VOVO-76934 format. One line per field, with one value per residue: residue number from 0; residue in one letter; x, y, z of N, C-alpha, C in turn. Coordinates in Angstrom, 3 decimals, always signed. Layout:
// VOVO-76934
resi <- NUM ...
resn <- a ...
n.xx <- X ...
n.yy <- Y ...
n.zz <- Z ...
ca.xx <- X ...
ca.yy <- Y ...
ca.zz <- Z ...
c.xx <- X ...
c.yy <- Y ...
c.zz <- Z ...
***
This chain:
// VOVO-76934
resi <- 0 1 2 3 4 5 6 7 8 9 10 11 12 13 14 15 16 17 18 19 20 21 22 23 24 25 26 27 28 29 30 31 32 33 34 35 36 37 38 39 40 41 42 43 44 45 46 47 48 49 50 51 52 53 54 55 56 57 58 59 60 61 62 63 64 65 66 67 68 69 70 71 72 73 74 75 76 77 78 79 80 81 82 83 84 85 86 87 88 89 90 91 92 93 94 95 96 97 98 99 100 101 102 103 104 105 106 107 108 109 110 111 112 113 114 115 116 117 118 119 120 121 122 123 124 125 126 127 128 129 130 131 132 133 134 135 136 137 138 139 140 141 142 143 144 145 146 147 148 149 150 151 152 153 154 155 156 157 158 159 160 161 162 163 164 165 166 167 168 169 170 171 172 173 174 175 176 177 178 179 180 181 182 183 184 185 186 187 188 189 190 191
resn <- m t a t r p v i e a n r r g k r e q i v d a a k q v l a r d g l a a c t a r s v a q a s p l t k s a v h y y f d d i h q l v d l a m r e h v t a m v k v l r q a a d a e n d p a e k v w a v v n a y l t t f a e q p n a a f l w f e y w i d t g r h r s y e t v g a t l d d m h t l l s e i t a q l p v e d s a t t a r m l l s w l l g t v v q q q v q p n t p t a i r q e l n s i l r n a t t
n.xx <- +39.890 +37.927 +35.875 +34.519 +33.139 +30.659 +29.211 +29.137 +27.703 +25.282 +24.575 +24.192 +21.978 +20.148 +19.755 +18.867 +16.395 +15.060 +14.677 +13.057 +10.865 +9.903 +9.391 +7.191 +5.446 +5.015 +4.048 +1.598 +0.230 +0.356 +0.485 +1.773 +2.989 +3.786 +5.870 +9.039 +12.593 +13.139 +10.648 +10.639 +12.968 +12.170 +10.377 +11.865 +14.690 +16.843 +18.897 +18.218 +20.297 +21.275 +19.143 +19.542 +22.108 +21.759 +19.911 +19.415 +17.670 +14.460 +12.442 +13.330 +13.394 +10.533 +9.501 +10.404 +9.171 +6.507 +6.393 +6.732 +4.395 +2.374 +3.167 +2.655 -0.014 -0.875 -0.151 -1.988 -4.327 -3.866 -4.040 -6.672 -7.903 -6.922 -8.339 -10.710 -12.528 -14.012 -13.789 -15.058 -15.676 -13.228 -12.319 -14.269 -13.451 -10.973 -11.617 -13.307 -11.670 -9.613 -11.201 -12.113 -9.794 -9.109 -11.444 -11.221 -8.923 -8.988 -7.057 -5.389 -6.218 -6.058 -3.322 -2.316 -3.150 -2.130 +0.472 +0.622 +0.198 +2.423 +4.613 +4.104 +4.533 +7.244 +8.125 +8.762 +8.046 +8.462 +8.094 +5.332 +4.381 +5.401 +3.906 +1.312 +1.636 +2.001 -0.528 -1.988 -0.945 -1.849 -4.682 -4.797 -4.073 -6.197 -8.407 -7.783 -8.803 -11.372 -14.152 -13.228 -12.478 -10.101 -7.842 -5.881 -6.679 -9.087 -8.337 -6.896 -9.098 -10.557 -8.861 -8.756 -11.282 -11.441 -9.590 -10.952 -13.296 -12.378 -11.929 -14.482 -15.749 -14.714 -16.009 -18.692 -20.110 -20.760 -23.010 -22.015 -23.446 -24.188 -21.724 -20.837 -22.630 -21.727 -19.213 -19.939 -21.239 -19.071 -17.619 -19.450 -19.464 -16.972 -16.878 -16.467
n.yy <- -10.103 -9.946 -11.669 -10.074 -8.225 -9.285 -9.330 -6.587 -5.611 -6.987 -5.949 -3.326 -3.531 -4.469 -2.330 -0.364 -1.658 -1.571 +1.213 +1.740 +0.128 +1.648 +3.999 +3.173 +2.685 +5.261 +6.610 +5.231 +5.714 +8.497 +9.892 +11.447 +14.078 +14.087 +12.345 +12.496 +12.796 +12.950 +11.875 +9.373 +8.283 +8.387 +6.453 +4.203 +2.095 +3.591 +6.631 +9.952 +10.915 +8.454 +7.888 +9.791 +9.056 +6.611 +7.087 +9.159 +11.129 +12.230 +11.581 +9.465 +7.476 +7.524 +6.653 +4.036 +2.988 +3.344 +1.766 -0.841 -0.995 -1.142 -3.429 -5.316 -5.067 -5.842 -8.550 -9.489 -9.094 -10.800 -13.190 -13.180 -13.312 -15.870 -17.478 -17.976 -19.825 -19.309 -17.118 -14.587 -14.257 -14.050 -11.596 -9.931 -10.531 -9.548 -6.746 -6.200 -6.834 -4.891 -2.424 -2.871 -2.837 -0.057 +0.947 -0.073 +1.124 +4.223 +6.317 +5.362 +5.686 +8.567 +8.887 +7.478 +9.198 +11.630 +11.000 +10.558 +13.121 +14.440 +13.133 +13.899 +16.627 +16.594 +15.486 +12.644 +9.864 +7.265 +5.203 +5.386 +4.625 +2.105 +0.787 +1.067 -0.397 -2.876 -3.439 -3.186 -5.527 -7.576 -7.273 -7.648 -10.352 -11.683 -10.824 -11.922 -14.433 -14.099 -13.751 -11.441 -8.772 -7.558 -8.108 -6.424 -3.814 -3.934 -4.331 -2.004 -0.176 -1.096 -0.625 +2.267 +2.822 +1.668 +3.398 +5.794 +4.845 +4.392 +7.101 +8.038 +6.384 +7.331 +9.823 +9.642 +7.108 +3.962 +1.120 -2.344 -3.923 -2.049 -1.321 -3.874 -4.060 -1.998 -2.944 -5.333 -4.118 -2.792 -5.150 -6.486 -4.603 -4.980 -7.432 -9.999
n.zz <- +8.590 +6.537 +7.337 +9.267 +7.762 +6.721 +9.112 +9.937 +7.767 +8.271 +10.724 +9.880 +8.214 +9.978 +11.709 +9.920 +9.310 +11.792 +12.010 +9.714 +10.515 +12.791 +11.471 +10.051 +12.043 +13.114 +10.878 +10.537 +12.855 +13.313 +10.904 +7.837 +8.102 +10.665 +10.629 +11.339 +11.738 +14.416 +15.538 +14.592 +15.756 +18.370 +18.450 +18.062 +19.006 +18.498 +17.890 +16.929 +15.421 +14.392 +12.544 +10.722 +9.856 +8.640 +6.627 +3.796 +3.681 +5.105 +3.232 +1.822 +3.785 +4.353 +1.919 +1.828 +4.077 +3.463 +1.107 +2.184 +3.907 +1.879 +0.436 +2.446 +2.539 +0.016 +0.105 +2.009 +0.427 -1.633 -0.270 +0.403 -2.057 -2.842 -1.125 -2.322 -4.896 -7.182 -9.882 -9.993 -7.364 -6.287 -7.140 -5.811 -3.180 -2.953 -3.500 -1.342 +0.901 +0.510 +0.810 +3.368 +4.878 +4.749 +5.902 +8.509 +9.341 +9.282 +9.301 +7.413 +4.906 +4.623 +5.086 +2.826 +0.685 +1.461 +1.250 -1.641 -2.544 -1.442 -2.749 -5.200 -4.987 -4.662 -6.862 -6.982 -7.978 -8.021 -5.981 -5.387 -7.844 -8.043 -6.125 -7.130 -9.452 -8.241 -7.181 -9.588 -10.955 -9.342 -9.592 -12.389 -12.621 -11.263 -12.743 -15.191 -15.168 -15.544 -17.964 -19.645 -21.938 -21.979 -19.656 -18.371 -18.890 -17.629 -14.990 -14.654 -14.792 -12.462 -10.425 -10.470 -9.907 -7.305 -5.840 -5.985 -4.716 -2.162 -1.168 -1.349 +0.475 +2.852 +2.929 +2.305 +2.977 +1.381 +1.255 +1.575 -0.193 -2.139 -3.125 -4.217 -6.240 -7.907 -8.521 -9.976 -12.053 -13.363 -14.013 -15.750 -17.864 -18.908 -19.862 -22.415
ca.xx <- +39.068 +36.785 +34.799 +33.748 +32.408 +29.235 +28.619 +28.795 +26.502 +24.084 +24.205 +23.745 +20.675 +19.204 +19.431 +17.818 +15.055 +14.613 +14.302 +11.899 +9.738 +9.628 +8.789 +5.905 +4.586 +4.713 +3.112 +0.255 -0.283 +0.314 +0.496 +2.971 +3.517 +4.475 +7.035 +10.194 +13.722 +12.904 +9.567 +10.994 +13.946 +11.524 +9.628 +12.836 +15.703 +18.071 +18.862 +17.874 +21.651 +21.227 +18.201 +20.236 +23.233 +21.304 +19.034 +19.892 +16.623 +13.253 +11.661 +13.874 +12.721 +9.039 +9.305 +10.602 +8.146 +5.211 +6.463 +6.415 +2.982 +1.614 +3.535 +1.970 -1.464 -1.069 -0.030 -3.248 -5.296 -3.614 -4.649 -8.183 -8.241 -6.580 -9.293 -11.872 -12.295 -14.765 -13.090 -15.761 -15.677 -11.839 -12.399 -14.988 -12.710 -9.951 -12.153 -13.844 -10.491 -9.023 -11.991 -12.191 -8.553 -9.224 -12.507 -10.783 -7.846 -9.309 -5.932 -4.438 -6.613 -5.553 -1.883 -2.019 -3.345 -1.140 +1.675 +0.584 +0.488 +3.863 +5.469 +3.871 +5.257 +8.652 +8.293 +9.429 +6.814 +8.852 +7.534 +3.887 +4.313 +5.660 +2.814 +0.176 +2.096 +1.749 -2.036 -2.381 -0.555 -2.759 -5.970 -4.672 -4.020 -7.414 -9.338 -7.460 -9.602 -12.768 -14.387 -13.203 -11.863 -8.585 -7.632 -5.016 -7.479 -10.083 -7.591 -6.757 -10.408 -10.900 -7.897 -9.095 -12.569 -11.003 -9.014 -12.112 -14.121 -11.786 -12.208 -15.993 -16.049 -14.412 -16.787 -20.099 -19.938 -21.846 -23.028 -21.243 -24.304 -24.107 -20.351 -20.744 -23.414 -20.904 -18.223 -20.704 -21.351 -17.772 -17.142 -20.300 -19.123 -15.719 -17.119 -16.522
ca.yy <- -8.949 -10.243 -12.295 -8.989 -7.445 -9.649 -8.952 -5.265 -5.490 -7.471 -4.964 -2.103 -3.900 -4.619 -0.980 +0.242 -2.284 -0.959 +2.589 +1.584 -0.267 +2.749 +4.961 +2.607 +2.924 +6.682 +6.992 +4.636 +6.295 +9.977 +10.552 +11.875 +15.253 +13.681 +11.359 +13.244 +11.991 +12.839 +11.010 +7.923 +7.909 +8.238 +5.122 +3.119 +2.150 +4.326 +7.961 +10.841 +10.888 +7.284 +8.021 +10.648 +8.246 +5.417 +7.477 +10.357 +12.304 +11.548 +11.203 +8.144 +6.631 +7.492 +5.807 +2.586 +2.513 +3.245 +0.526 -1.976 -0.968 -1.540 -4.859 -6.154 -5.013 -6.668 -9.933 -9.760 -9.063 -12.012 -14.289 -13.152 -13.891 -17.320 -18.198 -18.131 -20.523 -18.658 -15.982 -13.432 -14.034 -13.693 -10.141 -9.381 -10.684 -8.433 -5.468 -6.110 -6.760 -3.588 -1.479 -3.220 -2.305 +1.362 +1.229 -0.353 +2.151 +5.340 +7.096 +4.774 +6.356 +9.873 +8.768 +7.151 +10.316 +12.568 +10.496 +10.845 +14.620 +14.772 +12.621 +14.769 +17.969 +16.393 +14.719 +11.376 +9.072 +5.904 +4.320 +5.356 +3.932 +0.598 +0.324 +0.895 -1.558 -4.128 -3.539 -3.537 -6.856 -8.489 -7.254 -8.288 -11.767 -12.193 -10.527 -12.697 -15.679 -13.783 -13.552 -10.026 -8.534 -7.261 -8.149 -5.409 -2.592 -4.150 -4.135 -0.517 +0.447 -1.534 +0.102 +3.605 +2.643 +1.442 +4.531 +6.719 +4.363 +4.638 +8.385 +8.087 +5.726 +8.202 +11.007 +9.321 +5.588 +3.211 -0.218 -3.426 -4.360 -1.023 -1.532 -5.058 -3.726 -1.158 -3.840 -6.157 -3.232 -2.705 -6.359 -6.676 -3.778 -5.522 -8.840 -10.192
ca.zz <- +8.383 +5.663 +8.254 +9.979 +6.728 +6.733 +10.435 +9.840 +6.869 +8.868 +11.801 +9.268 +7.773 +11.184 +12.162 +8.904 +9.501 +12.952 +11.653 +8.943 +11.305 +13.616 +10.605 +9.687 +13.291 +13.158 +9.801 +10.706 +14.119 +13.349 +9.569 +7.120 +8.618 +11.969 +10.390 +11.330 +12.271 +15.902 +16.005 +14.279 +16.690 +19.633 +18.254 +17.823 +20.033 +17.978 +18.025 +15.688 +14.645 +13.641 +11.458 +9.691 +9.413 +7.824 +5.509 +3.217 +4.050 +5.549 +2.282 +1.485 +4.824 +4.146 +0.741 +2.193 +4.979 +2.664 +0.299 +3.155 +4.236 +0.672 +0.268 +3.451 +2.186 -1.243 +0.653 +2.568 -0.694 -2.383 +0.642 +0.277 -3.461 -2.809 -0.415 -3.087 -6.079 -8.235 -10.234 -9.674 -5.864 -5.996 -7.327 -4.654 -1.920 -2.940 -3.304 +0.107 +1.811 +0.249 +1.388 +4.751 +5.385 +4.902 +6.884 +9.862 +9.628 +8.549 +8.924 +6.325 +3.645 +4.701 +4.924 +1.426 -0.231 +1.787 +0.586 -3.012 -2.686 -1.076 -3.728 -6.481 -4.808 -4.700 -8.112 -6.750 -8.217 -8.181 -5.015 -5.682 -9.167 -7.849 -5.393 -8.082 -10.255 -7.477 -7.226 -10.938 -11.295 -8.634 -10.205 -13.676 -12.415 -10.949 -13.854 -16.361 -14.964 -15.983 -19.402 -20.030 -23.232 -21.669 -18.099 -18.019 -18.914 -16.563 -13.825 -14.429 -14.424 -11.074 -9.507 -10.486 -9.079 -5.913 -5.340 -5.779 -3.601 -0.778 -0.868 -1.100 +1.716 +3.927 +3.092 +2.240 +2.941 +0.745 +1.757 +0.796 -1.331 -3.265 -3.669 -4.914 -7.435 -8.739 -9.133 -10.901 -13.337 -14.049 -14.659 -16.843 -19.101 -19.428 -20.388 -23.827
c.xx <- +37.875 +35.586 +33.978 +32.826 +30.889 +28.448 +28.228 +27.731 +25.157 +23.618 +23.556 +22.296 +19.712 +18.872 +18.612 +16.529 +14.366 +14.045 +13.024 +10.754 +9.217 +8.854 +7.307 +4.991 +4.045 +3.718 +1.707 -0.509 -0.615 +0.219 +1.740 +3.615 +4.302 +5.706 +8.396 +11.321 +13.511 +11.868 +9.916 +12.063 +13.281 +10.777 +10.546 +13.887 +16.927 +17.884 +18.532 +19.240 +21.791 +20.382 +18.888 +21.390 +22.776 +20.468 +19.468 +18.957 +15.380 +12.355 +12.110 +13.327 +11.259 +8.790 +9.374 +9.511 +6.784 +5.205 +6.164 +5.033 +2.132 +1.973 +2.767 +0.444 -1.731 -0.920 -1.413 -4.393 -5.135 -4.206 -6.214 -8.635 -7.948 -7.541 -10.528 -11.494 -12.900 -14.150 -13.745 -15.665 -14.190 -11.841 -13.044 -14.230 -11.624 -10.550 -12.692 -12.718 -9.835 -9.832 -12.055 -10.907 -8.729 -10.348 -12.074 -9.688 -8.038 -8.154 -5.123 -4.907 -6.016 -3.985 -1.670 -2.152 -2.408 +0.208 +1.799 +0.906 +1.895 +4.805 +5.259 +4.578 +6.838 +9.052 +9.067 +8.332 +7.096 +8.162 +5.971 +3.695 +4.501 +4.482 +1.626 +0.494 +1.720 +0.235 -2.482 -2.120 -1.478 -4.052 -5.988 -4.758 -5.413 -8.503 -9.084 -8.326 -11.091 -12.890 -14.304 -12.307 -10.313 -8.463 -6.750 -5.805 -8.557 -9.393 -7.345 -8.019 -10.835 -9.934 -8.323 -10.338 -12.249 -10.484 -10.098 -13.065 -13.637 -12.025 -13.585 -16.350 -15.685 -15.378 -18.250 -20.094 -21.073 -21.876 -22.273 -22.115 -24.165 -22.716 -20.256 -21.514 -22.605 -19.858 -18.758 -20.825 -20.055 -17.394 -18.058 -19.878 -17.784 -15.811 -17.132 -17.822
c.yy <- -9.045 -10.929 -11.281 -8.391 -7.823 -9.290 -7.476 -4.897 -5.850 -6.582 -3.682 -2.300 -3.934 -3.208 -0.267 -0.319 -1.696 +0.464 +2.555 +1.097 +0.843 +3.736 +4.478 +2.892 +4.428 +7.104 +6.468 +5.254 +7.759 +10.603 +10.997 +13.062 +15.147 +12.893 +12.253 +12.389 +11.920 +11.860 +9.544 +7.506 +7.564 +6.861 +3.946 +3.176 +2.911 +5.828 +8.713 +10.863 +9.681 +7.208 +8.715 +9.902 +7.248 +5.767 +8.902 +11.459 +11.461 +11.053 +9.768 +7.106 +6.413 +6.550 +4.344 +2.053 +2.386 +1.969 -0.703 -2.089 -1.507 -3.011 -5.766 -6.105 -5.891 -8.149 -10.345 -9.951 -10.416 -13.277 -14.321 -13.656 -15.338 -18.188 -18.448 -19.055 -19.948 -17.392 -14.665 -13.138 -13.635 -12.147 -9.531 -9.446 -9.836 -7.088 -5.243 -6.079 -5.475 -2.443 -1.587 -2.580 -0.814 +1.741 +1.016 +0.457 +3.438 +6.264 +6.583 +5.457 +7.729 +9.848 +8.448 +8.377 +11.478 +12.264 +10.723 +12.320 +15.029 +14.294 +13.510 +16.121 +17.782 +15.708 +13.456 +10.339 +7.580 +4.934 +4.196 +4.503 +2.412 +0.055 +0.196 -0.207 -2.883 -4.483 -3.944 -5.038 -7.855 -8.517 -7.789 -9.846 -12.373 -12.021 -11.385 -14.082 -15.432 -13.648 -12.116 -9.834 -8.392 -7.062 -6.950 -4.115 -2.737 -3.901 -2.651 +0.206 +0.180 -0.745 +1.606 +3.753 +2.582 +2.579 +5.586 +6.218 +4.582 +6.072 +8.603 +7.556 +6.456 +9.406 +10.613 +7.750 +4.888 +1.726 -1.333 -3.837 -3.331 -1.140 -2.718 -4.811 -2.832 -2.035 -4.695 -5.334 -3.098 -3.994 -6.751 -5.943 -4.177 -6.857 -8.869 -10.736
c.zz <- +7.477 +6.331 +8.953 +8.981 +6.806 +8.052 +10.447 +8.963 +7.516 +10.026 +11.069 +8.767 +8.842 +11.685 +11.231 +9.065 +10.774 +12.714 +10.804 +9.678 +12.164 +12.681 +10.236 +10.845 +13.320 +12.126 +10.085 +11.846 +14.010 +11.958 +9.156 +7.729 +10.010 +11.807 +10.251 +11.951 +13.845 +16.325 +15.693 +15.395 +18.062 +19.556 +18.112 +18.952 +19.577 +18.202 +16.724 +14.858 +13.743 +12.419 +10.392 +9.119 +8.334 +6.613 +5.089 +3.649 +4.508 +4.490 +1.739 +2.513 +4.540 +3.026 +1.114 +3.131 +4.298 +1.783 +1.081 +3.560 +3.119 +0.423 +1.203 +3.055 +0.964 -0.955 +1.164 +1.492 -1.438 -1.614 +0.480 -1.104 -3.498 -2.072 -1.053 -4.341 -7.269 -8.611 -9.986 -8.077 -5.547 -6.022 -6.114 -3.434 -1.826 -2.777 -1.870 +1.108 +1.655 +0.943 +2.970 +5.518 +5.705 +5.883 +8.326 +10.299 +8.952 +8.273 +7.726 +5.050 +3.591 +4.420 +3.430 +0.501 +0.194 +1.257 -0.929 -3.233 -2.447 -2.214 -5.047 -6.276 -4.934 -6.025 -7.894 -6.852 -8.147 -7.188 -5.212 -7.005 -8.916 -7.034 -6.296 -8.976 -9.507 -7.418 -8.595 -11.369 -10.566 -9.293 -11.644 -13.562 -12.110 -11.962 -14.977 -16.314 -15.254 -17.543 -19.705 -21.302 -23.030 -20.227 -17.586 -18.017 -17.836 -15.237 -13.483 -14.046 -13.002 -10.110 -9.407 -9.668 -7.690 -5.241 -5.067 -4.697 -2.228 -0.298 -0.555 +0.239 +2.917 +4.150 +3.215 +1.952 +2.099 +1.362 +0.940 -0.352 -2.499 -3.926 -4.505 -6.204 -8.513 -9.405 -10.170 -12.199 -14.093 -14.687 -15.877 -18.160 -19.715 -20.029 -21.908 -24.326
***
């Protein structure tokens, strides 16, 4: 009987992963409001009952799906930074890749902010906090290579600026040159 336990657990994990993948698709395509047990089931090979069986509620599923979206994005941003040798160019590569992601997938910006509002209403900040921590960690690592007074503070300023810039780019886009000038100004003000 103990030999079947790992098989059951692997099957359970596999079904949960299928459901999370389907939720990621629904979120990216249709947004937060459209991510229901029914729409997730339609996007997966499983039933609505299976979604309810494997997840306590839709918020738990959305949290996992959003976490995976952000984890994938941070991976891409790390790759962008790793492609550069110069520390200032690493920062620019991350900023440019971050903003390009949202420019190429405009629904992603709306989804991200809808998700923030939703977690605020439900007072479940854990996943949003974890994703911000991931971004802050990445920015701290790359700004630590610059001659700044405090890389953690500089990273926090950059993250706040990036979040605001994502919104601004949706409403009133700036050119890459203007964005680079803003970034350079932030980094100059943080220099020791």
